[in-house]
MIDORO-250070 format. One record per residue (C-alpha): residue in one letter; x, y, z. Coordinates in nm, 4 decimals, padded with zeros to 6 digits, always signed. Layout:
MIDORO-250070
   resn          X          Y          Z
      A          X          Y          Z
...
//
This chain:
MIDORO-250070
   resn          X          Y          Z
      M   +16.5986   +04.3874   +05.6316
      T   +16.5176   +04.5071   +05.9745
      A   +16.8656   +04.4912   +06.1724
      R   +16.7404   +04.2881   +06.4565
      A   +16.9671   +04.1211   +06.7660
      V   +17.0226   +03.7460   +06.6933
      R   +16.7894   +03.5267   +06.8234
      G   +16.9624   +03.4381   +07.1642
      T   +17.1293   +03.7068   +07.2295
      K   +17.0426   +04.0491   +07.3650
      D   +17.2051   +04.3999   +07.4063
      L   +17.2847   +04.4953   +07.7709
      F   +17.2659   +04.8968   +07.8863
      G   +17.1121   +05.1092   +08.1398
      K   +17.0153   +04.9179   +08.4759
      E   +17.0159   +04.5737   +08.3310
      L   +17.4168   +04.6051   +08.2230
      R   +17.4875   +04.8062   +08.5448
      M   +17.3482   +04.5045   +08.7209
      H   +17.6096   +04.2773   +08.5647
      Q   +17.8589   +04.4851   +08.6482
      R   +17.7869   +04.4692   +09.0061
      I   +17.7371   +04.1006   +08.9916
      V   +18.1082   +04.1046   +08.7902
      A   +18.2308   +04.3806   +09.0663
      T   +18.1395   +04.1513   +09.3933
      A   +18.3183   +03.8174   +09.1983
      R   +18.5986   +04.0329   +09.1372
      K   +18.6151   +04.1386   +09.5335
      V   +18.5828   +03.8344   +09.6875
      L   +18.7521   +03.6457   +09.4428
      E   +19.0640   +03.8291   +09.4573
      A   +19.0590   +03.8495   +09.8434
      A   +19.1761   +03.5111   +09.8014
      G   +19.4268   +03.5669   +09.5659
      A   +19.2698   +03.4737   +09.1996
      L   +19.4861   +03.6510   +08.9147
      E   +19.2194   +03.7532   +08.6398
      L   +19.2707   +03.5948   +08.3361
      V   +19.1159   +03.6821   +07.9872
      T   +19.1261   +03.4114   +07.7381
      P   +19.0224   +03.4458   +07.3692
      I   +18.6062   +03.3779   +07.2772
      F   +18.7178   +03.1420   +07.0138
      E   +18.9599   +02.8615   +07.0674
      E   +19.0507   +02.5646   +06.8293
      T   +18.7819   +02.3027   +06.8561
      Q   +19.0061   +02.0158   +06.9942
      V   +19.0236   +02.1915   +07.2960
      F   +18.6625   +02.1759   +07.3871
      E   +18.6451   +01.8627   +07.2008
      K   +18.8746   +01.6934   +07.3974
      G   +18.8197   +01.8723   +07.7319
      V   +18.4697   +01.9182   +07.7796
      G   +18.4124   +01.5855   +07.6116
      A   +18.2754   +01.3986   +07.2332
      A   +17.9574   +01.2592   +07.4373
      T   +17.8484   +01.5736   +07.6136
      D   +17.5373   +01.7604   +07.4682
      I   +17.7705   +02.0554   +07.4422
      V   +17.9768   +01.9218   +07.1974
      R   +17.7539   +01.7083   +07.0271
      K   +17.4701   +01.9839   +06.9772
      E   +17.5345   +02.3401   +07.0954
      M   +17.8956   +02.4686   +07.0249
      F   +17.8929   +02.7293   +06.7610
      T   +18.1899   +02.5775   +06.5313
      F   +18.3377   +02.7445   +06.2241
      Q   +18.6241   +02.7140   +05.9563
      D   +18.8623   +03.0134   +05.9347
      R   +19.0291   +03.0564   +05.5917
      G   +19.3166   +02.8560   +05.7089
      G   +19.1033   +02.5430   +05.7190
      R   +19.1301   +02.5260   +06.1022
      S   +18.8325   +02.4531   +06.2858
      L   +18.7442   +02.7434   +06.5496
      T   +18.4874   +02.7348   +06.8216
      L   +18.3701   +03.0121   +07.0334
      R   +18.3603   +02.9122   +07.3885
      P   +18.1030   +02.7287   +07.5533
      E   +18.2364   +02.6815   +07.8529
      G   +18.5437   +02.8627   +08.0717
      T   +18.7392   +02.5757   +08.2385
      A   +18.8761   +02.4142   +07.9516
      A   +19.0528   +02.7391   +07.7695
      M   +19.1695   +02.8356   +08.1225
      V   +19.3732   +02.5245   +08.1738
      R   +19.4711   +02.5532   +07.8122
      A   +19.6270   +02.9190   +07.9002
      Y   +19.7833   +02.7768   +08.2225
      L   +19.9576   +02.5024   +08.0220
      E   +20.0451   +02.7722   +07.7129
      H   +20.2062   +03.0323   +07.9643
      G   +20.3983   +02.7832   +08.1774
      M   +20.1924   +02.8353   +08.4998
      K   +20.3047   +02.4915   +08.6250
      V   +20.6293   +02.6327   +08.7242
      W   +20.4563   +02.9306   +08.9460
      P   +20.4053   +02.8809   +09.3274
      Q   +20.1071   +02.5962   +09.3529
      P   +19.8216   +02.6504   +09.3526
      V   +19.7450   +02.8801   +09.1020
      R   +19.3899   +03.0655   +09.1242
      L   +19.2448   +03.2076   +08.8212
      W   +18.9163   +03.3776   +08.7427
      M   +18.7417   +03.4934   +08.4563
      A   +18.4485   +03.6812   +08.3537
      G   +18.3135   +03.6763   +08.0015
      P   +18.0601   +03.5644   +07.7142
      M   +18.0162   +03.2134   +07.6399
      F   +17.8027   +03.0670   +07.3164
      R   +17.5954   +02.7660   +07.3080
      A   +17.3289   +02.7046   +07.0646
      E   +17.0494   +02.6132   +07.3371
      R   +16.6783   +02.6738   +07.2793
      P   +16.6923   +03.0245   +07.4345
      Q   +16.4472   +03.0824   +07.7296
      K   +16.4237   +03.3065   +08.0730
      G   +16.7446   +03.3534   +08.2420
      R   +16.9623   +03.1290   +07.9346
      Y   +17.0903   +03.2528   +07.6361
      R   +17.2952   +03.1686   +07.3163
      Q   +17.5229   +03.4162   +07.4320
      F   +17.5643   +03.4384   +07.8010
      H   +17.8039   +03.5553   +08.1048
      Q   +17.9866   +03.3738   +08.3026
      V   +18.1895   +03.4266   +08.6215
      N   +18.4898   +03.1282   +08.6388
      Y   +18.7149   +03.0170   +08.9090
      E   +18.9629   +02.7622   +08.8952
      A   +19.2045   +02.6450   +09.1351
      L   +19.5080   +02.4604   +08.9393
      G   +19.7908   +02.2264   +09.1134
      S   +19.6713   +02.0494   +09.4081
      E   +19.4828   +01.7615   +09.4935
      N   +19.4370   +01.9146   +09.8561
      P   +19.0320   +01.8458   +09.9161
      I   +19.0707   +02.2070   +10.1059
      L   +19.0852   +02.3858   +09.7471
      D   +18.7257   +02.1627   +09.6605
      A   +18.6117   +02.3322   +09.9925
      E   +18.7339   +02.6585   +09.9171
      A   +18.5996   +02.6601   +09.5890
      I   +18.2589   +02.5689   +09.7206
      V   +18.2981   +02.8262   +10.0125
      L   +18.4278   +03.1017   +09.7262
      L   +18.0591   +03.0751   +09.5574
      Y   +17.8814   +03.0590   +09.7893
      E   +18.0518   +03.3817   +09.9196
      C   +18.0029   +03.5770   +09.6036
      L   +17.6225   +03.5102   +09.5962
      K   +17.6309   +03.5999   +09.9848
      E   +17.8097   +03.9278   +09.9230
      L   +17.5443   +04.0402   +09.6574
      G   +17.2833   +03.9732   +09.9273
      L   +17.1397   +03.6787   +09.8193
      R   +16.9801   +03.4542   +10.0994
      R   +16.7389   +03.1829   +09.9649
      L   +17.0918   +02.9842   +09.8537
      K   +17.1474   +02.6286   +09.9295
      V   +17.3979   +02.4186   +09.8766
      K   +17.4486   +02.1145   +09.7235
      L   +17.7393   +01.8538   +09.6925
      S   +17.8246   +01.5044   +09.5629
      S   +18.0940   +01.3130   +09.4431
      V   +18.1248   +01.1791   +09.0872
      G   +18.3810   +00.9342   +09.1916
      D   +18.7126   +00.8371   +09.0269
      P   +18.7376   +00.7241   +08.6683
      E   +18.7036   +00.3285   +08.7764
      D   +18.4275   +00.4336   +09.0178
      R   +18.2818   +00.5593   +08.7061
      A   +18.3237   +00.2990   +08.4672
      R   +18.1665   +00.0834   +08.7345
      Y   +17.8486   +00.2579   +08.7320
      N   +17.8299   +00.3300   +08.3974
      A   +17.8145   -00.0170   +08.3717
      Y   +17.5729   -00.0618   +08.6256
      L   +17.3247   +00.2011   +08.4345
      R   +17.3485   +00.0010   +08.1327
      E   +17.2471   -00.3115   +08.2979
      V   +16.9632   -00.1620   +08.4690
      L   +16.8516   +00.0738   +08.1509
      S   +16.8900   -00.1221   +07.8579
      P   +16.6075   -00.3596   +07.9058
      H   +16.4291   -00.0255   +07.9114
      R   +16.5770   +00.1625   +07.6160
      E   +16.2687   +00.2356   +07.4109
      A   +16.1161   +00.4016   +07.7257
      L   +16.3765   +00.6810   +07.6973
      S   +16.3921   +00.9935   +07.5290
      E   +16.6124   +00.9887   +07.2046
      D   +16.8886   +01.2208   +07.3197
      S   +16.8911   +00.9371   +07.6704
      K   +16.9270   +00.6833   +07.3872
      E   +17.2299   +00.7773   +07.3012
      R   +17.3847   +00.8588   +07.6280
      L   +17.3111   +00.5043   +07.7401
      E   +17.6045   +00.3802   +07.4697
      L   +17.8129   +00.7158   +07.4932
      N   +17.7818   +00.8410   +07.8979
      P   +17.4826   +00.6885   +08.0653
      M   +17.5300   +00.8888   +08.3730
      R   +17.4118   +01.1554   +08.1798
      I   +17.0994   +01.0333   +08.1831
      L   +17.0370   +01.0758   +08.5454
      D   +17.0841   +01.4778   +08.4403
      S   +16.8183   +01.4200   +08.1633
      K   +16.5520   +01.7142   +08.1313
      S   +16.3049   +01.4931   +08.0052
      E   +16.0245   +01.3811   +08.2460
      K   +15.9448   +01.0475   +08.1113
      D   +16.3463   +00.9709   +08.1777
      Q   +16.2659   +01.1344   +08.5537
      A   +16.0148   +00.9245   +08.5567
      L   +16.1601   +00.6087   +08.4582
      L   +16.4486   +00.6448   +08.6955
      K   +16.2482   +00.6775   +08.9732
      E   +16.0391   +00.3611   +08.8940
      L   +16.3353   +00.1415   +08.8562
      G   +16.4726   +00.3102   +09.2102
      V   +16.8308   +00.3531   +09.0216
      R   +17.0762   +00.3641   +09.2486
      P   +17.3146   +00.6715   +09.2875
      M   +17.6701   +00.7290   +09.2182
      L   +17.7576   +00.7648   +09.5575
      D   +17.7013   +00.4081   +09.6025
      F   +17.9717   +00.3314   +09.3982
      L   +18.2532   +00.5158   +09.5330
      G   +18.5792   +00.4112   +09.6229
      E   +18.7409   +00.4414   +09.8929
      E   +19.0005   +00.7372   +09.8234
      A   +18.6935   +00.9341   +09.6752
      R   +18.4833   +00.8602   +09.9453
      A   +18.6950   +00.9633   +10.1752
      H   +18.8254   +01.3215   +09.9871
      L   +18.4254   +01.3628   +09.9948
      H   +18.4726   +01.3198   +10.3997
      K   +18.7140   +01.5724   +10.3936
      V   +18.5224   +01.8471   +10.2178
      E   +18.2356   +01.8083   +10.4074
      R   +18.4318   +01.8606   +10.7391
      H   +18.5694   +02.1593   +10.6269
      L   +18.2455   +02.2814   +10.5142
      E   +18.0954   +02.2185   +10.8351
      R   +18.4083   +02.4027   +11.0022
      L   +18.3107   +02.7197   +10.7909
      S   +17.9261   +02.6662   +10.8727
      V   +17.8772   +02.6772   +10.5431
      P   +17.5122   +02.4941   +10.5097
      Y   +17.4634   +02.2336   +10.2279
      E   +17.3176   +01.9114   +10.1672
      L   +17.4304   +01.5598   +10.0208
      E   +17.2906   +01.5401   +09.6607
      P   +17.3259   +01.1884   +09.5628
      A   +17.1715   +01.2603   +09.1984
      L   +17.3765   +01.5295   +09.1542
      V   +17.5802   +01.4594   +08.8138
      R   +17.7884   +01.7488   +08.6537
      G   +17.7507   +01.7976   +08.2799
      L   +18.1125   +01.8018   +08.1782
      D   +18.3004   +01.4424   +08.1326
      Y   +18.6035   +01.6093   +08.2644
      Y   +18.4665   +01.5845   +08.6213
      V   +18.6391   +01.3533   +08.8993
      R   +18.5284   +01.3292   +09.2887
      T   +18.3782   +01.6369   +09.4104
      A   +18.0716   +01.7914   +09.2588
      F   +17.8745   +02.0683   +09.3688
      E   +17.5686   +02.3300   +09.2695
      V   +17.4656   +02.6485   +09.4802
      H   +17.0603   +02.6692   +09.4067
      H   +16.7908   +02.9349   +09.4422
      E   +16.4795   +02.8299   +09.4706
      E   +16.2990   +03.1644   +09.3341
      I   +16.3952   +03.1211   +08.9936
      G   +16.1984   +02.8344   +08.8531
      A   +16.2595   +02.4540   +08.7786
      Q   +16.6413   +02.5300   +08.6329
      S   +16.7194   +02.6583   +08.9939
      A   +17.1063   +02.6192   +08.9618
      L   +17.2958   +02.9593   +08.9336
      G   +17.6324   +02.7952   +08.9338
      G   +17.8317   +02.4990   +09.0085
      G   +18.1563   +02.3432   +08.9738
      G   +18.4042   +02.0584   +09.0806
      R   +18.7324   +01.8964   +09.0599
      Y   +18.8835   +01.8084   +08.6860
      D   +19.2410   +01.6127   +08.7995
      G   +19.2788   +01.4867   +08.4322
      L   +19.1682   +01.8111   +08.2463
      S   +19.4824   +01.8884   +08.1802
      E   +19.6656   +01.5562   +07.9979
      L   +19.3055   +01.5461   +07.8025
      L   +19.4626   +01.8683   +07.6804
      G   +19.8132   +01.7241   +07.5717
      G   +19.9841   +01.8569   +07.9440
      P   +20.1252   +01.6803   +08.2448
      R   +19.8997   +01.5693   +08.4949
      V   +19.7738   +01.8922   +08.6794
      P   +19.5040   +01.8419   +08.9214
      G   +19.2628   +02.1333   +08.9559
      V   +18.9124   +02.2248   +09.0764
      G   +18.6433   +02.5248   +09.0198
      F   +18.2942   +02.6483   +08.9528
      A   +18.0991   +02.8762   +08.7083
      F   +17.7919   +03.0885   +08.7820
      G   +17.5743   +03.2764   +08.5419
      V   +17.5490   +03.6079   +08.5808
      E   +17.1983   +03.5998   +08.3888
      R   +17.1120   +03.3479   +08.6358
      V   +17.1925   +03.5528   +08.9431
      A   +17.0379   +03.8625   +08.8061
      L   +16.7450   +03.6795   +08.7954
      A   +16.7750   +03.5232   +09.1633
      L   +16.8672   +03.9193   +09.2763
      E   +16.5387   +04.0325   +09.0952
      A   +16.3063   +03.7621   +09.3039
      E   +16.4743   +03.8566   +09.6431
      G   +16.3922   +04.2160   +09.5683
      F   +16.7043   +04.3709   +09.4848
      G   +16.7186   +04.6336   +09.2366
      L   +16.9868   +04.9272   +09.1592
      P   +16.9420   +05.2517   +09.2229
      E   +16.8220   +05.5350   +08.9594
      E   +17.1579   +05.6091   +08.7412
      K   +17.3056   +05.9237   +08.8768
      G   +17.2539   +06.2163   +08.6068
      P   +17.4916   +06.4723   +08.5205
      D   +17.6437   +06.6907   +08.8285
      L   +17.5673   +07.0152   +08.5772
      Y   +17.3600   +07.0309   +08.2723
      L   +17.4745   +07.3453   +08.0855
      I   +17.2112   +07.5430   +07.9098
      P   +17.3007   +07.7811   +07.6179
      L   +17.0844   +08.0763   +07.5701
      T   +17.2276   +08.1707   +07.2209
      E   +17.3903   +08.0260   +06.9624
      E   +17.7412   +08.1611   +07.0963
      A   +17.6872   +08.0515   +07.3809
      V   +17.6751   +07.6732   +07.2271
      A   +18.0455   +07.6313   +07.2033
      E   +18.1335   +07.8404   +07.5194
      A   +17.8859   +07.5308   +07.6786
      F   +18.1341   +07.2896   +07.5332
      Y   +18.4527   +07.4398   +07.6447
      L   +18.2959   +07.4875   +07.9810
      A   +18.1850   +07.1205   +08.0252
      E   +18.5653   +07.0155   +07.8725
      A   +18.7427   +07.2210   +08.1805
      L   +18.5042   +07.0753   +08.4487
      R   +18.5357   +06.7149   +08.3202
      P   +18.6624   +06.4202   +08.4582
      R   +18.6220   +06.5918   +08.7985
      L   +18.2532   +06.6521   +08.7570
      R   +18.0097   +06.5025   +08.5232
      A   +17.8591   +06.7538   +08.3071
      E   +17.6514   +06.7842   +07.9944
      Y   +17.5211   +07.0258   +07.7929
      A   +17.2892   +07.1532   +07.5327
      L   +17.3546   +07.1114   +07.1778
      A   +17.1751   +07.4082   +07.0765
      P   +17.0024   +07.7198   +07.2195
      R   +16.7460   +07.6223   +07.4553
      K   +16.4743   +07.8979   +07.6206
      P   +16.5083   +07.8829   +08.0684
      A   +16.2173   +07.6861   +08.1045
      K   +16.2812   +07.4258   +07.8158
      G   +16.6481   +07.3960   +07.9348
      L   +16.4990   +07.3417   +08.3032
      E   +16.2972   +07.0681   +08.1775
      E   +16.5785   +06.8949   +08.0027
      A   +16.7776   +06.9287   +08.3052
      L   +16.5008   +06.7903   +08.4774
      K   +16.4576   +06.4553   +08.2671
      R   +16.8243   +06.4362   +08.2651
      G   +16.8196   +06.3977   +08.6428
      A   +17.1173   +06.6964   +08.6894
      A   +17.2044   +06.8303   +09.0418
      F   +17.2429   +07.1755   +08.8427
      A   +17.1551   +07.3916   +08.5572
      G   +17.3960   +07.6194   +08.4752
      F   +17.2871   +07.8968   +08.2137
      L   +17.4978   +08.0575   +07.9773
      G   +17.2925   +08.3816   +07.8030
      E   +17.4566   +08.7192   +07.6537
      D   +17.5281   +08.8683   +08.0165
      E   +17.7038   +08.5649   +08.1579
      L   +17.9391   +08.5591   +07.8275
      R   +18.0335   +08.9370   +07.9046
      A   +18.1056   +08.9121   +08.2449
      E   +18.2791   +08.5396   +08.1648
      E   +18.0442   +08.3948   +08.4057
      V   +17.7688   +08.1429   +08.4944
      T   +17.4317   +08.1345   +08.6620
      L   +17.3961   +07.8281   +08.8482
      K   +17.0236   +07.6495   +08.9783
      R   +17.0618   +07.3638   +09.2270
      L   +16.7509   +07.2178   +09.1018
      A   +16.6042   +07.0349   +09.4573
      T   +16.5822   +07.3686   +09.6422
      G   +16.5369   +07.6378   +09.3219
      E   +16.8596   +07.8326   +09.5107
      Q   +17.0645   +08.0220   +09.2611
      V   +17.3758   +08.1850   +09.2313
      R   +17.6201   +08.3969   +08.9717
      L   +17.9573   +08.2981   +08.9858
      S   +18.2665   +08.3177   +08.7607
      R   +18.3659   +08.0747   +08.5479
      E   +18.7185   +07.9834   +08.8099
      E   +18.4751   +07.9188   +09.0585
      V   +18.2435   +07.6915   +08.9193
      P   +18.4347   +07.3840   +09.0458
      G   +18.5274   +07.4491   +09.3559
      Y   +18.1885   +07.5622   +09.4458
      L   +18.0050   +07.2161   +09.2889
      L   +18.2530   +07.0188   +09.4094
      Q   +18.1737   +07.1500   +09.7643
      A   +17.7944   +07.1425   +09.7014
      L   +17.7879   +06.7991   +09.6045
      G   +17.9942   +06.6948   +09.8780
//
């Protein structure tokens, strides 16, 4: 057996990990400035949280969830998305009695049994934001603005906001009836997935990745959901538009936009980046006023979004945003004798955590030690030989200039802190 990461998963380290950390740190800055409280939910929940919350007819529940039984026979599922879990936490911890709306954010891994491809993994990472407790369309606009600002703050510029509405439940019922009427005579021309969707949730056909499905929809001139909006849903959408225009957030109405989860009502939106290929959505979200009731709670209106960390990293790469090389140690200690190895360890510990100090774990010749210090990107090399041990001193060499100085061990911290600025 050769130990390897499971297909569709990957190890994160070095520059890639630091890029992920930068993306999450930027989201933290933007979202917490808006009053969002960080929440960390377990990576698995009772399966019904997602079956009821996400929707039994969705591809996620039908095909993509990692579900298993625990030793007590309970059905558990690795978190495929964050919103249902965050609403469950809101209900469980009595957040409904807090001042409303409650703004929450979360970053962490999600799990879906999808076909692995560039920027899309079976374990992937998302940033989620949810605002719970109000139907005010200002919160819809705020969610769109916050997603847009998270991405802009990272430096991305080639962004496109797409806005739509999936209406109220009665609007969706009318639209699904229309889709069945139009598409049923052409059922055999649909992909196998869309044949099932025609019975379960026809709106999902609009989001199909099948080229022949999209060609059929175009050929039949299928009307968009926006044509079926009731007065209240249409008025809600217009208010969201006005708020975005007042804040000068560029957007375009996208009549064909359909969010993939059953809990959405009214506002739906996505932010795209055109440089990362056909699947250009970095993130998206919308309003979900009935989700808490599906999870057994009272009615709690909500709106939110999620974006994929891996997808955003691809967009940053496409725009040429890299990270600087990782900073090496401030000091790399080079023991020249066996006795000096332990002394290098003791000195390194005395310097930490004010300074980043590393050391060789075996005696080195000066030239070899300098080579190691340079490879590690150290600012200074510190030599500990017989003379230095007797005098309780260290010979420091600034690697950028070759400047060399011999100091007592007590003088080393102050000298380095001043030299490194």
